[in-house]
Each structure stands twice: as C-alpha cells, then as structure tokens.
N, C-alpha and C positions, 0 to 999 in steps of 0.2 A: 481609659475606659471608653469605648466605641458606641455611639447609640445610632441608630438608623432609622432613616424614614423609609417604609415601606412603599410609599408612592414615586418617589424621585430616585431610590435607592441610592441615596447621598449617604456617606460614612463621615459622622463629625467626631474627632478624636479629641478630648479633652482632658487635662488632670484631672478632672470633677465630673459629675454628671450636673453641669451648671445650666444645661439649657432642656426643657422638656417638648419643645416642639422644635421642628424643622425650620431651618434659617430661609429656607427656598419656598416652601411650600406651606408652612405654617400647620402641617400635619403631626399630629402626636406621634412625639419617636418612641422607639421601643428599644428598651436597653437589653442587653445580650448579658447571658452570665457570664460571668467574669472568667471562666475556666478554659474558655476556647482556645487553643493553641493561635498564637498570632499567624503562625504560617497558613492556616487554614483558612482566615479573614479572608470574606471575599472583597475582590479588587473591584472598585467601582470608580465614579468621575470624581468622586471629593477628595480621593488619597490618590489614585493613578490614576494617568491618563491612560484613553482607550488602550487595550493590548493590540497594537499595531500587529504583532505578530499573526494575528488571524485574520487579517484581510493582507497579508504582506505577500511578497515575492522574493524568491530568492535571485541571486545576483545575475540570474540568466532571464528573467525576466519570469520564471515560471511559478505557480503557486506553490505554498510550501506544503509537504506532505504531515502525514497524519500526528505530527508533534503539538499541535494546535488540538483543541478540543474536540469533541466528535464531531459535531455538524459543521466546523470550519469557521463558524460566523459569529457564535455567542461569543461575548467580551467577558463576560463574567457570570458567577453563580447568582440568581436571583437571591436578593436576601431572604424574602418568605422561603425561599426552598431551603437556604442554609438553616435559618432558625427553626425551621419544620422538622430538624434532622437531631434535634436536642431532645435528650430523652429526660425521663423525670429526674435523674440524677445529676443532670448538667452535663453529662460526656457527649461527645459528636460523635454522629454515626453516620456513615456515608451509606447511602441509598444504592439500590442495585443500578438504576440507570447511571449513576456517578461515577461506580466502580467500571463503567465502559467509556468513562473520559480517559484518556492516556495522561501519562506524566512523564517525565524525562529524569533520568538520574546520570548526572556527569561525572565519572571518578576521574582525576587526575592524579595518575600514576608517578609517583616521584616528585610529590606535591612540596618537599621541601628544598628543592632544588631552585636555581637562580629564574631558569626558564618560567619555571610555573609561578613564581613569585612575581617576577617583573613585566611578563608578556600575558599568561594564560588566565591566572584569574584577575588581573585588571582589564581583559578582553571580555572576560565572562560578566564582570560588573557593569562593563560599558554597555555590554547588549541588553541588560537587565535595567539600568537606567532609561536607554531608550526606549524600553517596552518591547523588545525583539524575542525575548525569552517567553515560553509558554507560562500558562498561567500555574501548572503544578510544575515544579522542577526542584532537584535537590542536588546538591552538589558535594561531594565526597574526595576528600584529599587521602591518598595512599600512600605511604613511605615508612622505610624501617624505622624512623624515627620515633621515640615515644612522646608524641604530644597529645594534649587533650583536645576538645573541640573548642576551646577558649585561647589556647595557646596558637592553633591554627589561625583564626581570627585575627587575633593581635597581630601575628606575622604578617598575615596576608593584608591587613588594613592598610601596613606602613604603604603599600604600593598602589593603593585605590585612589583615584582623581575623579571629580567630577567635570572633567575638561570639556564635555561635548556640549551642555549648557547648562546654566546655573538658576534657572528658572524655578526650581524646586531646591527643598531643603538637602543639602549633600550629607550630612551626617546620618539624617532620617532615612534616605536611600540606602546608605552605607548599612546601617543597622539592620535594615530590612533585608538586605543580601546577606549580611554576614549571619544573620539567624536561618538561611538555608545552607549553611555551609558546615560541614562535618568532619571527623578523622576518622580514620583507622590506621592502626600501626600493623605491619605485616611486613613479611619476605616477598621478594617479587617471584621466588619459586616454590611458594609453600600453598597447594590447594588447600590445605586448613584454614589458613589466613584467608584466601578469597571467599571460603566459606563462610567464615564469619562475616566479611562483606557483605556476602550477598545477602544474609539474614538482616543486617543494618539497612540494607538497600529497603529489603520487601518491608520492615517498619515504616519507614518512611513515605513507601509507594502506597501503602494503605489500601491493598486491595484493588487499587486501579491497574488498569493496563498501562505495562512500563516498558518503555524504551529507555536500552542503556549505552551511553556512549562512554567508550575508555580511552583518554587520551596518556598516550606512553611519553612522558618526558622523564627517560632514564635512557642510560648508555645502550647502543647498538647488541653490546654482547649478551645481555637480558631481555629482550624484545620476545623471542621464542618461548623463554620460560612464563615471562609474566602473560603472553597471549594464551598460552596452554592453560594457565590456571584460572583465567578471568574465562574462557570459553568452555570449561570444563566446569566450573564450579560458579561463575558468577554472571552466566548469560540470562538475557531475558526470557523468563518463560512463556509469554507470549507476544510482545512485542517484538522491534528489533533490536540486534545488537550491532554497534561499531566500533572501530579500533583505529584512531589516528597515530600513525607512526611517524615519528621526526626522523629528519636525514641525521648522519648518513645512513643510504641504503647499499651498504658493504662498502669496498674498496676497490672493486674491479668487477669485472663481468661474472667471474667464478663465484666470488661472494656474496654478490648481490643476487644471483642465479639461488644459490644454496639459501640466501634468506627467505627470498620469496617461496621457496619450496617448503622451508620448515613453516612458515606462515599458513601456506595453504592447507597444511595438516588438521588445521583448526578452525581456520575461517574461508570464507570463499571471497573471491574476488572482489565482490560488491560489498564485503564487511570493511575490507581494507581501504582507508584513508592515508596515502602516503602525502606528508605536507611538506609544501616549499611554500613559505611564506612569502616569496618574492612574487608569486602569482596573485596573491591577494592585494598587490600594491596597487594604487588607485591607476595611475599612468600605466602599469602594465594590464588593468583591467581596461583602460580606454584602447588600447590598441585595435582591438577588432571593431570597435566603434567608430573610430577614427578612418580606418582602410573601409568597412563594407556599408558606411551609411551616408559617406560623402562621395559624390561623382568624380570630385578633382581629383581623387587619390588612386583609387583601383586600377585605372588605366595606366597611371604612371610606375605601378607596383610589379615591374618586371625588369630584366637584363636591357631591355630595350632604351630604358630611360635611367636607371640606379646604376650608378658606375661601381659603389662600394656600400657596403653597410658597417658600422662600427657599435660593437657593445663595450661600453667603459666602466668600470667599476673602481671605486679607489677610495681607501680610508686613510685619514691622516693622523691615525695611531696603531700602534704596533700590536703583537698579540696580549700584552699587557694582561697576566694572570691567566691564559688560556693556552699558554704554550705548551703544557704538556698534552693539551687534546690537540691543538693545532700540529704540533710535529707529526702526531701520525698519520694526518690525510694532506696536510700542503694547498696553498692556494687552488689547484688545479681541481680538486677534490672538493673543496670547501666551497666554492665560488661559482667555477667556470662549469664542471660537469653538469650542474645542475641549476643554478640560478640563471646564468647567462644564457645558456643553450635551452631553455625552456622558454626564456624570453624570445632566441632565435626562431624557437620552433611557432611561436604564436603569431610571429612576425611574417613569418615567409610560407605559412598553410594557404593552400587553398581555399576558396569559399566553402564552408561546412554546408551539407543537405541542411541545417537548423541549426540551431542553438543549444540543440540537445548535448549533454556532458558527452556521450557516447559519440557523436557524431564529430565534435570539435576534437576529441582526443584521436579519433580514425586520422583525421587531417594532419595532427601534430606526429603522428608514427610514422605516416607516408613522408613528412619532410625528414625524420631522423633518418630513416632507412635509406634515403636518396643521398645523404652525405657521405663523403669520400672519409676513410679513415684517416685520422691525423697523422701525419709523419714528423717524424724529429725534425726534419730542417724547416719545418712552419713553426717551431715552437721554441719563445725564447723564455728562460726561466733566469729569476732574480731571488736575491736574497739582501735585506735592509743592513746596512752596517751602522756602526756609532757614528755620532756626528755631532760637532760642536758649533753652536751659532750663537753670537754674543756670549752672556755668562750660562748659557743653558746647555747642559749637555744630554744630548739623547741617545738612549742604549742601543745596542747592537742587539739583532734575533738572539744571538747566541749567549748573550749578557743574561737573559730570562734563566733563572736557576733550574728552571723545570724542563730546559733544552739542552741536549747535548753540546759541548762546545764544539766537536766536530760535524754536526749535522748538516748534511745537505738540502734540507728541505726547503721548498720554495716558497718565498712569501709575495713573489710578484711573476706574474707569466702573461706573456701575449701568444697568441696563435691565430692562424690563417686558416680559415675553413671554407670548403666549397660543396654546393649542392648541386648535384649532376642529374635536374630535371631542366625542361624546356623554359621554364619561367627563369629560372636563375643561373641557368649555364655560364660559368666563366666569371660571375660574380664574385669578389673575395668578401666574405664575414670575416672582420677583424674582431678579435675580444682581446681585451686586456684587464687585468683584474691584480688589485697590489695592496699591502698595508704599509703603514709607515710613509704615505706620499704626502704631496705638497697640500693636496684637497680633499675633501670629501664628496662625491659623486657618485651616481649612477644613471646613465644614460644611453639612448640609442641615435645614434647620427647616420641620416640618410643623406648622402653627397650623390646628387645627380649629376648627369653626363654634362659635358661641355654644349655650349648651344652652336649646333653646326655653323658654319659661315658668320660666325656672329660679329656685326656691323660695328661693335664699338670695342673689338679687339684690341684697338691701338690704345684705347684708354686703360687698360688693366695692365700694357706692357707684357713682360714675357712670363707672367704668374699668372696663368691661367685659373689656379685653384682660387683666386681670388676672386673668380667671375663664376665660381661653381654655385648652384643654389643649394641650398641644405636644409633638412628638416630634422629638428632636435626636437626628441620627447625626453624631457628629464625625469628621472623616477623620483631622485632624491638628491639634494633637499631641494625646496623651495619648488615644487611640482610645476611645470611648466610645459608649454607644446610652443614651439617658434619655427618659423620658415625664412631663412636668410634668401633676401631677394634683392636685384641688383636696382638700384635707384639713382635720378639726378638729382645732385645738390643744388639746390635752389641759388641761382646767379646768372649774370650774362654768360658764363664760359660754360663748356662742357666738361664738369667733373661728376664721375660716378663715384657711387658709396653703396656699400653692403649694409642694407637695414634689416632689421628683423620684425616681421608681422610676430607679433607676441601675445599668447595666452597664459597671463600667470595667475596660476589659480588660486593664489591668496587675493588678489586684487577681484577675480571674476567670482569665485566662491569663499566670501569672507568665513564661512562655516568650516567648522573642524572637519578633516579629513579623516575617516575611522582608519584605526590600525588593522593592518592588513589580517593579523589573527581574528579581529572580529569578523570579517568578512568571510574568513576560511572556516571558522567555528559554525559560525550561522549554517554556512553551507553545509558542513558536516550533518547537523541536525537536520538539515531538510532533505538528505538525501542527495544534493548536490554535486556531481562528481567532477565539474567541468575544469576544477582548478586542482584538483588531483590528479598525482602520476599513476597512471596503469601498469600493470607488470611489462606488457611488450612494450611499451614507451620507454621503461627503465633500461629494459634488455638494449634497445637500439640506442640509448645514450651513451651506456655504458661502452659499447661495441666501437664508437667512434674514438675513444677516450683510451680504453685500456690498453692498446699494443704500444701508445707511446708514453705512458707511465711505466710499463714494464721496462721499458729501453733506457727511459731516464734513470730508474732505479737502479737496473742491470748495471749499466755500465757504470754508476756511480757520477753522472756527470754533473761537475760543480756550477752553481748558479752563479751569475754576474752580479757582483757587489754593488750597491747603490747606497746613496747616503740617506739615513732617516731625514725625510721631510722633502726629498728632491721629486723629477717626476719619473723616478725608475729608471733602469739601466739603460744605456744606449742602443744595446740592443734591439731593444722593440720599434726603435726609430728605422732601424735597416731593415727589419722584417718587414715593414709598412711600406719603406721605400720598393722592395722588393717586388712588390705588386702592385705598385705605382700609386700608391696611398700615401696619404699626409695626414696624421692623427689630427681630428677636428676640434679636440680641446687646446690646442696647442695657441696661446694668444687668444683664448676666448674666455678669461676669467670673470670677465664684466656680463657676460650674457646670462 
C-alpha cells in the first residue's frame, strides 16, 4: 500500500498502513485507493531517483528529444495532480494536459531469440535501473512463440542483473521493470497480427502521444515483411516511429541495395537505424574525443607521422552452435566489412563540422569512398582445423554438424587496405579477424614512423621496430589506452627500454562500463543517429569488399588451415611483411 505526503511528494511503501504521518515533514499522509495500477504510480524521490532522462543528453552531448515529458523538465507527476484524477469509483483518469505528455512503446520483434534475451532486454533494464528511460514507457515482446506475459517475464528475468550499482533493492527494480513488459504472439508477415499488437499498444499508451520503436531481432530474410506490417498497421498515429535493424545488411552490394530499396518503400531513411554494436563500445566512442580534444594527437594523425594502422579482432573460441549461420557469411562479412571498417572510418575521417550525427556520417562516407577496392592479392583467408593440446581435443570448423564437410568458408581473414586521399596516401591499414585463435582481443594499433637520424639507433641494433612509438586503443577486454615510448633504464649504463604510458580503464574509472546496446538503444530513443549506419555509408562499405568476395567464392579459393588456439595462418605474416609491417600483437600478451 502506498501513502503519500502532499508537501514533500515522498512515496512511502509499507506492507500495511503503518504510519499516518510523513517521516520527513510530519505532514498527514494521504492514502490512495488500492486499485491504482502500479505502472501509473508517480515516480518521486522516495522510491526512484530523479529521472535523469529529463535533464540528460545523448552520447554526442545534445539534449534528448521529445521522448521525455512535455516540458522536458518535470521529473514526475505531482501527487496532488495524480490523486485529483481519481473518480468516485476509484478509477484512474488522465487529464487533457497529461494526454499531451508523450510515451514510448518499445517492441522487440523476435523476443524469444538469443539476442533479445541476452542483450536487448538486459540493456533496456539497465537503462531503466539507471533512470535513463522516460517515465512513461511500455515494452512488448513479439514473436511466433505462444507465450503469456508471465512466461515472457520469467524468461527474460533469467538474464537481468543489477550489475551497474547495488544501492537499491535489485528484486524491486526488476519487478517494476517486468511489470512494464508484455507479450504478443504473431507471425512476422501478418498485418492482422500487427494490427492486434497496435490495439494492445494503444491500451498501454492510455491516450498519450505515442512514440514507437521496433527492434528487429530476426533473420534478415524477414526484415521487409516485418517492416511492412509494422509500418502499415502499428505505426504511431501522432508521434514518431523508428525501426532498429540488426546486421547483416545483405551479403554484397546488390543484396544490400535491394534490402535498402525495399525498406524505403515503407520507411524514410530517418526512421531506419542500422545498428552495429561495435560503434557503441566505450573505446570506439572515445576515438573522436582522443583525437579532436587533445592537441598532442591531431597534428600526428597523418601519413607524415603514422607508418601503419592495424585493426585486430580475435576470439579464442570457434563458432560453437552458430555454424549454420556463420557458414552463410564468413568472417569477412561478419566482422571486417562492418565492425572493423566502421572503426577505420571513425579513425581516419576528417574533422567534422560539428558533433551532429549527419556531419559525422558525412565524413565517414568520404573516407569510405576514398578507399581502394580490395584486391585478392591483399587478402589472406584461413579456417581453423582440429587440434590436440595435452588431454584436450579442439574441434575443427567442419566438425560442427551444421557446417558442410567441404566448406570453404573463412574463419580468419587478414587484409591490407589503402585510403587514397591527402591525409592517408600510402599508409597501409591492416585488418585481421579470426575465430579459435590464441587470445580474445579487439584493438587499434597505430605504429608511428621511425625517428629520423635517431641518436640512439645503435642501442636498438638492427631491429628498428623496437624503437617505434605505438599507440594502442584496446576495445576489449580490459579497456585501455596506452602509448609505447622509449625510456632509459635507471643505472650507470645506457640501456633503453620500451615502456607504456597506460590508461587502464578499470583502474582510472572503477565503475561499470555500460554495454554497447545500452548506449545504442538510448540514442535510438533520442533520435541520435551518429552511431548508426546511413544507406550511402553502407553502399560505400560494400563496394570495397564485394569484388574480392565474389572472386574468392567464384574461384573457390581454399582457406589456409590453422590449428585451433594458434595465432592464425602463416600467410597473414607474409601479407604484413609485403607492406613492411609487423603485427603489433606479437609478443605483446602482457600489455
């Protein structure tokens, strides 16, 4: 039962009506009628912290848009206003002024899938836990599965955690969140089923101005059907409607262009949010801050000082249950064409006019259009084979029962790319990505040129790479930024050592780093498009990789086999040497 003080607006929840005065002000408490739906109870200081959402900013520092309440400042409904809306029969009615306050309805299409359970619902709960969601919101799961509301809540509750901070009772926050979650069963290509969803959404929106966000956590072959049904039958009648689309965005330039054309039959470009979760990673977000807000870096960010740039992605496990999906795409489509290429574009772009999403995406497109089409001679592919180490036997890629025994799909690839513009002409950008390697990491390594006429050259001998300054931005795990510099070892002799100036995030910032999906969902709600991929950006990205993909598959070029748990195929080292580069992660396991 809730009792409320009309002076301090505190909410005091007790198992029974144990107090008749406010513990803060001593004012007589007002007991509301017991049949007020808990989802409509005003959120005020006694139960929930101030709604940060209303004074909050999106990830580029701009104020969030109209997903918050009308004036953008009020943190909660005044209690005297809420209780004034009770009729004689005890029912809750919304006034005309309250109907102008927007609400957001988030529909997770494909709610019973792994991505929804493991990433999307936990990210939404984390935003709720930290008070980033607007006061009025509803979450619907939509899938073909026959689930009740309670069954959905039981399913997603298994993956919810209060990992960010434990100052509040975790189970209470979960219960409050789960009460906002509902389920509707339907086919992805049924307009009737989406019309039924629309009616349920309207019931929860209670006459308020509605904004609707659809997250398509479904296979790409049914994107268009789901978008058609949602657009025609479940769009917001007065507010905005947005759709988040998960990769893969096609398999090549032609299929990607066709997907974009079909989506734009039902949505405008501004309604489509193509998500690449790597763009929401904390260290990827920090790229532009590191470069554009530190005088020491921007003057060095060019061919004059940088010898090469390496983008490295490795996983220490194989496909493990995803073989059927992975075999249709391979490592180049799954990792390099999207995650690594997006990071490269952010790294190499010119200074944008502003932090506005369109200005940043304009600069990324310019970089992608300046890149050479990738040639087969500058690509090495590999596939992991079985390996025995001690008593443990590691399976080969083709041992997966969902993978054809004669599969030529690459689980490893390395490539050398070039940007033909004034800033980067001649600088090799080397990528490598692979599964079943010796370690798990994702990082950007910037190797600077050798010091001209280095006075200490003899101290390094013939290995000039030992004297090379290197900036490393580690995206995962153990997020860090460190700069390798040459330093004299203390003592009477002249012995040089390469040391790290290290910013280890776990030491400098002990709080939990938000998951990438949290940032991207928040930006989609806010209408901030900076970290999402535009259609022309997607076209430019595919144009770089499509020719080499067609050649590899058309000629059935066999990938080089490498043992599970190794550093990958030997060919990757020859590729780097061809461009006078040595992979920076060799012998760097402790950094």
